[in-house]
N, C-alpha and C positions, 0 to 999 in steps of 0.2 A: 625260711626267709626267702630263698630264691623262688620257691613255688608261688608264694604270695605275690612277689614282684612280677612273675610271668603271667599270672592270672590277671593282675591289675593292668598290665600292658595289653593283654588280649582284650580285656573289657574296654579299655580306652580306644583300641583300634577299631572297634565296631562303630564308634561315633565319628571316626575320622574319614576323610575322603581320600582314597588312594586308588591305585590301579586294581582293576578286577582281574579275575583269572582269565577272562576272555582277552583282556588287553595284553596279558603276558603271552598267551599262546597264539593268538591270531592278530598280530600287530598290524599287518597290511590291511586286512579286512576292516579292522577297527578304525584305522586311520581313514580309510575311504568312507566309512560310515560317518565319522565325525566331519569330514570335509563336505559330504553331501548335506549334512545338517546345517553346516555353516553357509553353504550356498543357498539353501532354502531360506535361512534366516536373512541373508543379504537381499534376496529377492523381495521378501516382505518389507524390509527397510527401504528398498528402492521404490516400491509401490507407495509407501508412506511419504517418501520424499517427493515423488512426482505429484501426488495429490496436494501436498503442502505448497509446492511451487505453483501448481495450477490455481489454488485458492489465492495465493499472494498475487499472481499475475492478473487474475480477474479483479481483485480488489484495487490494484493499482490502475488498471484500465478504467474501472468505474470512477475512481477519483480523478483521473485525467479527463474523462469525458465531462464530469461535473464541472471541473475547473474550466475546461474549454467552453462549455455552455454558459457558465457565468461570465467569462470574459466576453463572449459574443453578445450576451445580453447587455453588458455595460457598453461595449463598442457600439451596438445599435442605438442605445440611448443617447450616447454622446454625439453620434453622427446625426441623430434626429434633432438635436438641439441646434445644429448648424443651419438646418433648413428652416426658413421663416415662412410662415403662411402669407401668401400675397395679400390677403385682406388686411392682415395686421400691418404688413409693411406699408401698404398704401394709406392705412389709417394713421400711422405714425407721422406721416408727412404733414397731415392736416391738423394734428393734435397739438395745440399750443401748450397744454398742460404737460405733455410728455417732453416737449422741447425745453420747457423751463426746468423740468426735473433733470433732464440730461445735463443742462448747463450747471445746475446747482450741485448735483451729487456725483455725477460721473466725470465732470470736467470737459464735456464735449461742448463745443461751440457750434451750434446748429443755426445756420442762416435760415431766413424765411424762404430763400430761393433754393437752397440746396439742403434738403433734409438728409442726414447721414445715419439713418437707421435701417 
């Protein structure tokens, strides 16, 4: 019975992860080897992190420039609405139809002497 139990435990130990003979006999060298492997893995992770942050930074800069460009576009449009073409401005003074429209719909009271457009 004991022999079967010993054989069974030895068979199960083959599938388990435990310390190797090298880990028992050369602990310092093995520890240094594992630490070097961890350092190499950390450098790889650091490269991935730097690439990821670079992609995120470029994406955010692109979004910011698009947003700024869109704002500038709207700002230019609104500022262009303030400027009135002199031909239209002078035409509005002499246009009775426009004066009556302003009186009726806009609430502006435009005199014949002082056109307020």
